[in-house]
C-alpha positions in Angstrom: 83.0 76.4 113.5 82.9 74.1 110.9 79.3 74.5 110.2 77.9 74.9 106.8 75.6 78.0 108.0 77.1 81.5 108.1 79.7 82.4 109.6 79.6 84.1 113.0 81.6 84.8 115.9 81.7 81.9 118.2 82.1 81.2 122.0 85.6 82.0 123.4 87.8 79.0 123.2 90.0 79.2 126.7 92.4 78.5 127.8 95.0 79.2 125.4 93.5 82.6 125.1 91.0 84.5 126.2 90.1 86.0 123.0 90.3 83.4 120.3 87.1 83.1 117.8 86.9 80.4 115.2 85.5 81.1 111.8 84.1 79.8 109.1 85.2 81.9 106.4 88.4 83.5 106.4 87.1 87.1 105.1 84.8 87.4 107.9 87.8 89.7 109.3 89.8 89.9 106.4 90.9 93.4 106.0 89.3 94.8 109.1 91.3 92.7 111.7 93.1 95.6 112.7 91.9 95.4 116.6 94.8 95.6 118.5 96.2 92.7 120.1 93.2 90.2 118.8 94.0 86.6 118.4 91.8 85.3 115.6 92.3 81.5 114.5 91.8 81.9 110.8 92.0 78.3 109.3 94.4 77.3 111.5 96.4 80.7 111.1 96.3 83.2 114.0 96.5 87.2 113.0 97.5 89.7 115.3 97.1 93.2 114.0 98.7 95.9 116.4 96.1 99.0 115.7 94.7 100.6 118.7 90.9 101.1 118.0 88.5 102.8 120.6 84.9 103.0 120.7 84.8 106.4 119.8 86.5 105.7 116.4 83.8 103.7 115.4 80.7 105.9 115.9 77.4 105.9 114.0 76.1 109.6 112.9 73.2 109.0 114.4 72.3 111.0 117.7 76.1 109.9 118.9 75.1 106.2 119.2 77.7 103.3 118.9 77.6 100.9 116.5 75.5 97.7 117.0 77.1 95.3 119.3 78.5 98.4 121.5 75.0 98.6 123.5 73.7 95.7 125.5 73.8 92.3 124.4 70.4 91.6 125.7 68.6 94.6 123.8 70.5 93.5 121.1 69.4 90.1 121.0 65.5 91.3 121.6 65.8 93.5 119.0 66.8 90.5 116.4 64.5 88.1 117.9 61.5 91.1 117.3 62.6 91.4 113.7 62.7 87.7 113.3 59.4 87.0 114.5 58.1 90.1 112.5 59.5 88.0 109.3 58.0 84.6 110.2 54.8 86.0 110.8 54.4 88.0 107.5 55.6 84.4 105.7 53.4 82.3 107.3 50.5 84.8 106.7 51.7 84.8 103.0 51.5 81.0 102.8 47.8 81.1 104.0 46.1 83.9 102.6 44.4 83.9 99.4 43.2 87.4 99.1 45.4 89.4 96.5 45.2 92.5 98.9 46.4 91.2 102.0 49.2 88.9 100.0 50.4 92.1 98.2 50.3 93.8 101.8 51.9 91.5 103.6 54.6 90.6 100.8 55.2 94.7 100.4 56.0 94.7 104.0 58.5 91.6 104.3 60.6 93.2 101.2 60.8 96.4 102.9 62.2 94.8 106.1 65.0 93.1 104.0 65.4 96.4 102.1 65.5 98.6 105.3 68.1 96.1 106.6 70.4 96.5 103.6 69.9 100.2 103.8 70.8 100.1 107.5 74.2 98.2 106.7 74.8 100.6 103.7 74.1 103.7 106.1 76.5 101.9 108.8 79.3 101.6 106.4 79.2 105.1 105.4 78.7 106.5 108.6 82.0 104.8 109.7 83.9 104.6 106.5 86.5 106.4 108.5 86.9 103.6 110.9 90.1 101.8 110.9 88.5 98.7 111.0 86.6 99.2 107.8 88.9 101.1 105.8 90.7 98.5 104.3 87.7 96.7 103.1 86.9 99.8 100.5 83.7 101.0 102.6 82.3 103.2 99.6 82.2 100.0 97.3 80.6 98.1 100.3 78.1 101.0 100.6 77.1 100.8 96.9 77.2 97.3 97.2 74.4 96.9 99.8 72.6 99.7 98.4 72.2 98.2 95.1 70.9 95.0 97.1 68.5 96.9 98.9 67.3 98.5 95.4 67.2 95.0 94.0 64.9 93.5 97.1 62.5 96.7 96.6 62.5 96.2 93.0 61.1 92.3 93.4 57.6 93.9 94.8 56.7 94.8 91.1 56.7 90.8 90.7 53.7 90.7 92.4 52.0 93.2 90.0 52.0 91.3 86.7 48.6 93.0 85.6 50.1 96.3 85.1 52.4 97.3 82.2 54.3 99.7 83.8 55.4 97.0 86.5 56.3 94.5 83.5 58.1 97.2 82.0 60.2 98.4 84.9 61.0 95.3 87.2 63.4 94.0 84.6 65.6 97.1 84.1 65.7 98.0 88.0 66.4 94.5 89.1 68.7 93.4 86.4 71.0 96.3 86.6 71.2 96.6 90.3 72.4 93.1 90.5 75.1 93.8 87.4 76.3 96.5 89.5 76.7 94.5 92.3 78.6 92.0 90.3 80.6 95.0 89.0 81.2 96.1 92.6 82.6 93.0 93.5 84.9 92.7 90.5 86.0 96.3 90.7 87.2 95.9 94.3 89.0 92.9 93.6 90.8 94.1 91.0 91.8 97.3 93.1 93.3 94.9 95.6 94.9 92.9 93.3 96.1 95.9 91.3 97.9 97.7 95.0 99.0 94.1 96.1 100.7 93.1 93.0 101.1 96.0 90.7 102.4 94.6 87.6 100.1 91.2 88.0 97.9 92.7 85.3 101.0 93.1 82.9 102.6 89.6 83.3 100.5 86.9 81.5 103.0 86.4 79.0 105.4 84.9 81.6 103.8 81.8 82.1 104.4 78.3 79.7 102.7 77.1 77.2 102.3 74.0 78.6 99.9 74.4 81.6 98.2 72.6 84.2 94.5 73.4 85.0 95.6 75.5 87.8 98.1 77.6 85.6 95.4 78.0 83.0 93.1 79.6 85.8 96.0 82.1 86.8 96.3 82.6 83.0 92.9 83.5 82.5 92.9 85.5 85.8 96.1 87.8 84.6 94.4 88.4 81.3 91.0 89.3 83.1 93.6 92.0 85.2 94.9 92.9 82.3 91.7 94.0 80.3 90.4 95.6 83.4 93.6 97.7 83.9 93.1 98.9 79.9 89.5 99.4 80.6 90.5 101.6 83.6 92.8 103.6 81.7 90.7 104.0 78.4 87.9 105.3 80.6 90.2 107.7 82.3 91.0 109.0 78.7 87.5 109.3 77.9 86.5 110.8 81.2 89.2 113.3 80.7 88.1 114.8 77.1 91.1 113.0 75.8 93.7 114.8 77.7 95.1 111.4 79.6 97.3 109.7 77.4 97.0 105.8 77.4 100.6 104.5 77.6 101.8 101.9 75.0 101.9 98.5 76.5 105.8 98.4 76.2 105.7 101.7 78.5 103.4 100.4 81.3 105.5 97.3 81.8 107.9 99.8 83.2 105.8 102.5 84.6 102.7 100.8 85.9 101.5 103.1 89.0 100.3 101.3 92.2 98.2 104.0 93.4 94.7 102.6 92.8 92.0 105.0 94.0 88.4 104.5 94.4 87.6 106.7 91.0 89.7 104.1 89.1 87.5 101.3 90.6 84.4 103.2 89.7 85.1 103.7 86.2 85.7 99.7 85.9 82.3 99.2 87.5 80.8 101.8 85.0 82.4 99.9 81.9 81.1 96.4 83.0 77.6 98.0 83.7 77.5 99.5 80.3 76.6 96.2 78.5 73.3 95.6 80.9 72.3 99.2 80.8 72.6 99.3 76.6 70.0 96.2 77.0 67.8 97.7 79.1 67.6 100.7 77.3 67.1 98.6 74.1 64.4 96.8 75.4 62.6 99.5 76.9 62.5 101.6 73.7 61.6 98.9 71.3 57.9 97.4 71.8 58.4 94.0 70.6 61.2 93.6 73.5 59.5 95.3 75.7 57.8 93.4 78.6 53.8 93.8 78.9 50.8 92.6 80.8 49.1 89.6 78.9 45.9 88.1 80.2 46.3 84.3 79.9 43.1 83.5 81.2 40.5 83.4 84.3 41.9 86.9 85.2 45.4 85.4 85.5 47.9 87.9 83.9 51.6 87.3 83.0 54.5 89.9 82.0 55.6 88.8 78.7 56.9 90.3 75.5 56.7 89.5 71.5 59.8 87.8 71.1 59.5 85.4 73.8 62.1 84.8 76.8 65.3 85.8 75.0 65.5 89.2 76.4 65.1 88.1 79.7 67.6 85.3 79.4 70.2 87.8 77.5 69.9 90.3 80.5 70.2 87.4 83.1 73.6 86.0 81.1 74.8 89.4 81.1 74.2 89.9 84.9 75.8 86.9 85.8 79.4 87.5 84.0 80.6 90.1 86.6 79.8 87.4 89.2 82.0 84.7 87.8 84.5 87.4 86.9 84.7 88.2 90.6 85.1 84.4 91.7 87.9 84.0 88.8 90.0 87.4 90.5 89.8 85.8 94.0 91.2 82.2 93.3 94.2 81.6 95.1 97.2 83.3 93.4 100.6 84.3 94.0 100.9 88.3 95.5 97.7 87.8 96.7 97.4 86.9 100.6 94.3 84.7 101.6 93.1 87.5 103.8 91.9 89.8 100.8 90.2 87.0 98.9 86.5 86.9 98.8 86.6 83.4 97.0 84.7 81.7 99.6 82.3 84.3 100.4 81.2 84.6 96.8 81.0 80.5 96.3 78.9 79.8 100.0 76.6 82.7 98.5 76.3 80.9 94.9 75.9 77.5 96.7 73.0 78.8 98.8 71.6 80.4 95.7 72.0 76.8 93.8 70.1 75.6 96.5 67.1 77.7 96.6 67.0 77.9 92.7 66.4 74.2 92.4 63.6 74.2 94.4 61.9 77.5 93.6 62.1 77.7 89.7 60.6 74.2 89.0 57.6 75.0 91.4 57.2 78.5 89.8 57.3 77.0 86.4 54.5 74.6 87.2 52.3 77.0 88.7 52.7 80.0 86.8 49.3 79.9 85.2 47.3 78.7 87.9 48.5 80.7 91.2 49.7 83.9 90.4 50.2 85.0 94.2 52.5 81.4 94.8 54.2 82.3 91.6 55.4 85.4 92.8 56.2 84.4 95.8 58.5 82.1 94.3 60.2 84.3 92.0 61.0 86.8 94.9 62.2 84.1 96.6 64.7 83.0 93.8 65.9 86.7 93.7 66.5 87.0 97.3 68.0 83.7 97.2 70.6 85.4 95.3 70.9 89.0 96.7 70.3 88.3 100.5 73.3 86.0 100.8 75.5 88.1 99.0 74.8 91.3 100.9 75.3 88.8 104.4 78.8 87.7 103.3 80.1 90.7 101.8 78.5 93.6 103.7 76.9 92.8 106.9 79.9 90.6 108.2 81.8 93.8 107.8 79.6 95.7 110.1 79.7 92.4 112.6 83.3 92.7 112.4 83.7 95.8 114.1 81.5 94.8 117.1 84.3 93.5 119.3 84.0 94.4 123.2 87.0 92.9 124.5 90.0 94.7 123.5 91.5 95.2 126.6 91.8 91.5 127.2 93.1 91.0 123.9 96.0 93.5 124.5 97.0 91.7 128.0 97.3 88.3 126.1 99.7 89.9 123.3 101.6 91.7 125.9 102.1 88.6 127.9 103.2 87.3 124.7 105.9 89.8 124.4 107.3 89.3 127.6 107.8 85.6 126.9 109.4 86.7 123.6 111.6 89.1 125.2 113.3 86.9 127.7 114.2 84.8 125.1 118.0 84.7 125.0 119.2 82.4 122.0 118.7 85.5 119.3 115.9 83.1 117.6 113.1 84.4 116.1 109.4 84.0 116.8 107.9 82.7 113.5 104.6 83.5 114.7 104.9 86.9 115.7 107.0 87.5 112.5 104.0 86.1 110.6 101.7 88.8 112.2 104.2 91.4 111.7 104.3 90.5 108.1 100.5 90.4 107.6 100.2 93.7 109.4 103.1 95.1 106.8 100.9 94.0 103.9 97.5 96.1 105.4 100.0 99.3 106.3 101.0 99.3 102.4 97.4 99.4 101.4 97.0 102.2 103.5 99.6 104.1 102.1 98.7 103.4 98.8 95.1 104.2 99.4 96.7 107.5 100.4 96.2 107.3 104.2 99.7 107.9 105.6 98.7 108.6 109.1 97.1 104.8 109.4 99.8 103.4 107.6 102.3 104.6 110.1 100.1 104.1 112.9 99.8 100.3 111.6 103.7 100.4 111.5 104.3 101.4 115.0 102.0 98.4 115.9 104.4 96.3 114.2 107.2 97.5 116.0 104.7 97.2 119.4 105.0 93.2 118.4 108.8 93.1 119.6 108.8 95.7 122.6 109.3 94.0 125.6 106.6 95.8 127.9 105.1 99.3 126.7 103.9 100.4 123.3 106.2 101.2 120.7 106.9 105.2 120.4 109.1 107.1 117.9 110.6 109.3 121.0 112.0 106.1 122.9 112.5 103.4 120.5 113.9 100.4 121.4 116.0 99.6 124.4 119.7 98.2 124.4 118.2 95.0 126.1 115.1 94.5 123.6 117.7 95.1 120.6 120.6 92.2 121.8 117.5 90.0 121.8 116.6 90.4 118.1 117.1 87.5 115.9 118.1 87.9 112.3 114.4 88.0 110.8 112.9 89.9 113.7 116.2 92.6 112.9 115.2 92.6 109.1 111.6 93.2 110.0 111.9 96.0 112.6 114.6 98.0 110.3 112.4 97.7 107.2 109.6 99.0 109.5 111.4 101.7 110.7 112.8 102.8 107.5 109.0 102.8 106.0 107.6 104.6 108.7 110.6 107.7 108.0 109.5 107.3 104.3 105.8 108.1 105.1 106.9 110.8 107.5 108.7 112.4 104.5 105.6 112.2 102.5 103.7 113.8 105.4 106.0 116.7 105.0 105.1 117.8 101.8 101.0 118.1 102.7 101.6 120.1 106.3 103.1 123.2 107.7 104.2 124.9 110.7 104.5 122.4 113.9 103.0 119.7 112.0 105.6 120.0 109.9 108.4 120.3 112.2 107.0 117.3 114.2 107.0 115.2 111.1 110.5 116.0 110.0 111.8 115.0 113.5 109.7 111.9 113.5 111.1 111.0 109.9 114.9 111.4 111.1 114.3 109.4 114.6 112.7 106.5 112.6 115.8 106.5 110.0 118.4 107.1 112.9 116.6 104.1 114.9 116.7 101.8 111.9 120.7 102.7 111.3 122.0 102.4 114.7 119.3 99.3 115.6 121.4 97.6 112.4 124.8 98.5 113.4 124.4 97.3 117.3 122.0 94.2 116.9 124.3 91.4 117.6 122.1 89.2 114.8 123.4 91.4 112.2 126.4 89.2 111.4 123.6 86.4 110.8 121.7 88.2 108.1 121.8 86.7 105.1 120.8 89.6 103.0 121.8 93.1 104.4 120.5 95.2 101.6 117.8 95.8 104.5 119.7 98.5 105.7 120.8 100.1 102.4 117.7 102.5 101.4 118.2 103.8 105.2 121.7 104.7 104.4 120.8 106.5 101.1 117.8 108.3 102.6 119.9 109.6 105.4 122.2 111.0 102.7 119.5 112.7 100.9 118.1 114.1 104.7 121.3 115.6 105.0 121.6 117.1 101.8 118.2 119.2 103.3 120.0 120.7 105.9 117.8 119.4 108.5 119.1 119.2 112.0 120.2 115.6 113.0 120.6 115.0 116.8 123.3 113.0 116.2 124.1 110.0 118.5 127.3 110.1 120.9 127.5 114.0 120.5 129.6 113.2 117.5 130.5 116.5 115.2 128.0 116.5 112.0 131.2 116.1 109.8 132.1 112.8 111.5 128.8 111.6 111.5 128.5 112.2 107.7 131.6 110.4 107.2 130.7 107.8 109.5 127.4 106.9 107.6 129.2 107.0 104.5 131.7 104.4 105.3 129.4 102.2 107.0 127.2 102.6 103.8 130.3 101.5 101.7 131.4 98.6 104.2 128.1 96.9 104.0 127.6 97.2 99.9 131.0 96.5 99.1 130.2 92.8 97.3 126.7 94.0 95.7 128.3 96.4 93.2 125.5 98.7 91.9 124.4 99.4 95.9 128.6 99.7 96.2 128.4 102.4 93.6 125.5 104.2 95.3 127.2 104.1 98.6 130.5 105.8 96.6 128.2 108.4 95.2 126.9 109.2 98.4 130.5 109.4 100.0 131.8 111.9 97.2 128.5 114.2 97.7 129.0 114.4 101.5 132.7 115.2 100.9 131.7 117.9 98.1 129.3 119.3 100.7 132.6 119.7 103.6 134.2 121.4 100.5 136.9 118.2 100.1 136.7 118.5 96.2 139.3 116.6 95.7 139.0 113.8 98.0 135.3 113.9 96.1 136.5 113.5 92.9 139.1 110.6 93.7 136.0 108.6 95.0 134.2 109.3 92.0 137.1 108.2 90.0 136.9 105.3 91.9 133.1 104.3 91.4 133.8 105.1 87.7 135.8 101.6 87.7 132.8 99.6 88.8 129.7 101.7 87.5 128.6 100.7 84.1 125.5 102.8 83.2 123.9 100.2 80.5 123.6 97.8 83.4 123.9 99.7 86.9 121.6 103.1 85.8 118.2 101.0 85.7 118.8 98.8 88.6 120.1 101.6 91.0 116.9 104.1 89.6 114.4 101.2 90.6 116.1 100.6 94.1 116.7 104.3 95.1 114.3 106.3 92.9 117.0 107.8 90.9 120.4 107.1 89.4 122.7 108.7 92.4 125.9 107.4 90.5 125.2 109.4 87.2 124.0 112.6 89.1 126.9 112.2 91.2 129.3 112.0 88.0 127.8 115.2 86.4 128.0 117.2 89.7 131.8 116.2 89.2 132.1 118.1 86.3 130.9 121.2 88.1 133.6 120.3 91.0 136.3 120.0 88.2 135.2 123.5 86.5 135.2 125.4 89.8 138.6 124.0 90.6 139.8 125.6 86.9 140.3 122.0 85.5 138.5 123.1 82.6 139.5 120.4 80.0 139.0 117.7 82.8 135.6 118.9 83.5 134.6 119.3 79.5 135.9 115.5 79.3 133.5 114.4 82.0 130.9 116.4 80.0 131.5 114.3 76.9 131.4 111.2 78.5 128.8 111.9 80.3 126.5 112.9 77.5 127.8 110.1 75.0 127.9 106.9 77.5 125.8 108.0 80.6 122.8 110.2 79.8 121.3 108.0 77.3 120.4 105.4 80.1 119.4 107.8 82.5 116.7 108.8 80.1 115.4 105.3 79.9 114.6 105.5 83.6 112.3 108.0 82.5 110.1 106.1 80.5 106.5 107.6 80.9 108.0 111.0 82.8 108.2 108.9 86.0 111.7 110.3 86.8 111.7 114.3 85.6 113.3 115.1 88.8 116.3 112.7 88.5 117.1 113.1 84.8 117.0 117.0 85.9 119.4 116.2 88.8 121.5 114.4 86.3 121.7 117.1 83.2 121.5 120.3 85.1 125.3 120.4 86.3 126.5 119.1 82.6 124.5 122.1 81.3 126.3 124.3 83.8 129.5 123.3 82.6 128.6 123.8 78.8 127.1 127.0 78.9 130.5 128.4 80.4 132.2 127.9 77.1 131.7 129.9 74.0 129.0 129.4 72.4 127.7 126.9 74.7 124.1 128.0 75.1 123.4 126.6 71.8 124.8 122.9 72.7 123.0 123.2 76.0 119.7 124.0 74.5 119.5 121.4 72.1 120.7 118.9 74.7 118.3 120.1 77.1 115.3 120.0 74.1 116.2 116.2 73.4 116.9 114.5 76.5 114.4 116.1 78.7 111.6 118.6 76.7 111.1 116.1 73.7 110.4 112.8 75.7 108.4 114.9 78.0 106.2 116.5 75.3 105.8 112.9 73.7 105.5 110.8 76.7 102.0 109.9 78.5 101.3 111.2 82.1 102.2 114.7 81.5 100.0 115.6 84.5 102.0 113.6 86.8 103.0 115.3 90.0 106.5 116.0 89.9 109.2 118.7 90.9 111.2 117.8 87.9 108.2 119.0 85.8 108.5 122.7 87.3 112.3 123.1 86.1 111.5 122.7 82.5 109.7 125.6 81.4 112.0 127.8 83.0 115.0 125.9 81.7 113.8 126.4 78.3 113.0 129.7 78.6 116.7 130.2 79.9 118.1 128.5 77.2 116.3 129.5 74.4 116.6 133.0 75.8 120.6 132.9 75.7 120.8 130.7 73.1 119.2 133.0 70.4 121.6 135.9 71.4 124.4 134.1 69.5 122.6 131.5 67.4 122.2 133.5 64.1 121.9 130.3 62.1 118.1 130.0 63.2 115.6 132.5 63.2 118.3 134.9 62.7 118.6 134.9 66.4 115.2 136.3 66.8 113.5 135.0 70.6 110.0 133.6 69.7 107.2 134.0 72.4 109.4 136.9 74.2 106.3 138.8 75.6 104.8 135.3 76.9 107.8 134.3 78.8 108.0 138.0 80.4 104.5 137.6 81.4 105.0 133.9 82.8 108.0 134.6 84.9 106.1 138.1 86.6 103.4 136.0 86.8 104.0 132.9 88.3 106.0 133.9 91.6 107.4 130.0 91.7 108.1 128.8 95.3 110.2 125.8 95.4 109.5 123.4 98.5 112.5 124.5 101.1 113.7 120.8 101.4 114.1 120.5 97.6 115.5 123.6 97.0 118.1 123.3 99.8 118.7 119.5 98.3 119.3 120.5 94.5 121.3 123.3 96.0 123.4 120.9 98.2 123.6 117.7 96.2 123.8 119.3 92.5 125.6 122.6 93.3 123.2 124.9 91.8 120.0 127.1 92.7 116.7 127.1 91.5 116.2 130.3 92.4 119.5 131.4 90.7 118.0 130.1 87.3 114.6 131.8 87.9 117.2 135.1 88.6 119.1 134.6 85.3 115.9 134.4 83.5 114.9 137.8 84.6 118.3 139.2 83.8 118.6 138.1 80.7 114.9 139.0 79.5 115.7 142.5 81.2 118.8 143.0 78.9 116.3 142.6 75.7 114.4 145.2 77.0 115.1 148.6 76.3 115.8 151.1 79.2 111.9 152.8 78.6 109.8 149.6 78.8 108.1 149.5 82.1 108.7 145.5 82.5 112.2 145.8 82.3 112.3 147.3 85.9 109.9 144.8 86.9 112.0 142.0 85.6 114.9 143.3 87.8 113.0 143.5 90.6 111.9 140.3 90.4 115.2 138.9 89.8 117.0 140.7 93.0 114.1 138.8 94.8 114.8 135.5 93.6 118.4 135.8 94.1 117.5 136.9 97.8 115.6 133.5 98.0 118.9 131.6 96.7 121.2 133.7 99.0 120.7 132.0 102.2 121.2 128.4 100.9 124.6 128.9 100.0 125.7 130.6 103.2 125.6 129.8 107.3 123.8 131.8 109.7 127.3 134.2 109.9 127.0 135.0 106.4 130.2 132.3 105.8 130.1 131.0 101.7 129.4 127.1 102.5 128.5 126.0 98.6 130.8 127.9 97.0 130.5 126.1 93.4 126.8 127.3 93.6 127.8 130.4 94.8 129.8 131.5 92.1 127.2 131.7 89.4 124.8 133.0 92.1 126.8 136.0 92.9 127.5 137.2 89.1 123.9 137.2 88.4 123.1 138.9 91.6 125.8 141.6 90.8 124.7 142.4 87.2 121.0 142.8 88.7 122.1 144.8 91.0 123.8 147.0 88.6 121.2 147.1 86.4 118.8 148.2 89.2 121.0 151.1 89.8 120.8 152.0 86.4 117.0 152.4 86.8 
């Protein structure tokens, strides 16, 4: 420990822990420290990540053998010693032989060994790309990095053949392109990590002051590089999509930057960085005076030269070095980038070794270039390998070493003993060391989620929660005992509740991709995690010592959305569903009463739950109370940022439907006018870059329903929808963004246009343009909305998406003659769609549970059945 040599796993440092290692470089374990219960001392800091890893999870693809380190230690040592002996023998032979053939043969074997080792590292990384220990290290990038190093190493053999034009012409492109690719991979990986951990970091350079210290100047340079690389990635995406992807203006990017950064995004950055070197090498190979050729400099000694001197080579080396300096810059210590994810020390260490070797080899090579060709070639190759091999060792090989652990069980016992000691504390204090470990694990779990691996991110969360269990591991079914909850300190309570809510959200995301039993299991886990978070928060004695109780706000809000989907909830204490819902709403309002926009969200939740139980007058009273505090110009964006949508605006819009249902038409229209003039423009601002289409549709749909009920209301409703939804959608970027709100736009546009043209004689004489296309679309699409989304819309906004589609069929059928064969098809399709809407508005006994949505639905269904009888 503390040596200047390469980092390596050192001896066990008992007695504090039977599984403590000391490292020179922090990134030896960096991301892959997710070995369950393993203690690593990392420059004075202990890291514990609770994630079960078995040998079976990290197998090599070759014959089912395990990774190196999982075989016997003696066999491994014998193999390493054997390879080392061969390398030493070859180096000694190269140093004493004079015959060119024997020199080149030994030289080729030596380079082949190094290249094969690098290929082995590449193959190992690729074979274990799904291993938990490597996932966050971006194994695909590491594989390409090591593969490029092996190509550069193999290409170095061409330096031993200066007598051939072909070797002179090929060695510069092969070596420099490979090295440039290695540097570009380093930059792209660092950029991707920074974007994931701090998504707005690349757009924040303007926040620094003009009077800057050296450190601030370095940070500013880093931010500018991040911003440039982000724009490069977007433009590369634009080019690769043949112009279909639109690059948003900078003013929109500031509010709409997407955290998900894929491997494809990082490869676009890699390609962009390597393009200058590629262009240079193509020019050098195409223009004869710039091409390297074999020149006889006397006494049968050859050298590779070009007509214009070393300028092309110097320019190529300069271009190849730029990505490595950018990688150093991106890995400097910065806010939002934990030390665990930086590779500055590895790159710096490699550079230091390279400089030491180059200071010896390059001057010597220059002196003997014309007298000792073999030694000259040897020194040039040594210079190249002094750059390639340390980088491959520090960046790639150590990732392989990081999955060579054999004593996981011992580490688990150590962690469990710490848990027991922690649980015996009775002063409601927090174990700060354990909390720090939990926070580090949480960062890694967030990265798994951002990279699209929800299952592993949930597993990491389970590991975090296990840190606060007394004996056994955490599992969702059992949760925490009352004894464990009673010992939570305020910071521990904050961590546990946050983690449980995060797990609930991730289980909810999984429900969108699974079916059958897996779907039901994910829903149950989602509800259980969320219910545990709420109950733990309410029961923990340390709750009163929390300085910031907003930790639970999203939990209450998320629970209201789950309730709206009609999911079965195992209520605590055998409460009735209504009592449980009212209790949740009251608790949310009480805990948020001193934080205004959260309080508005809580009141919106309470009003919706009251309306759901058909207590419309009480719900309207709560909405009126909320209006006393709710200022859309201040609160709309804040609520949308915190809760994904402006639920307060949605609830005010829904209240117009409630008033209309109660026959308070004038009051309903007054709410509509106020909403359109004062609230809707602010809600529209939350949909910058089409990022909140569903929320915008939720807000505007109840208003449109009320307006359409008035004379000539369809024209006004159409114009309103076009102004606030259709036109911003068509002119905005990221139209390919996946959103359920996107699915609503076309059917809503068809319905409003069809109804509006029936009495809009001022425009096109009431002619409906595109009638045939819309008929074909509604008959061919057979659109199905995910059941939870359909239930949520019907429950919260009091209108049915399937009723909307059925009404389209009704209106289109009315425009066709009775002899048109498509008319009967439209009627049949409309009846089918209405039958899908009907169960969401009735209980299992056939009783109407959503009278507001059922009223227009029953009218549409009856008219379709009447037309069907005529057919």
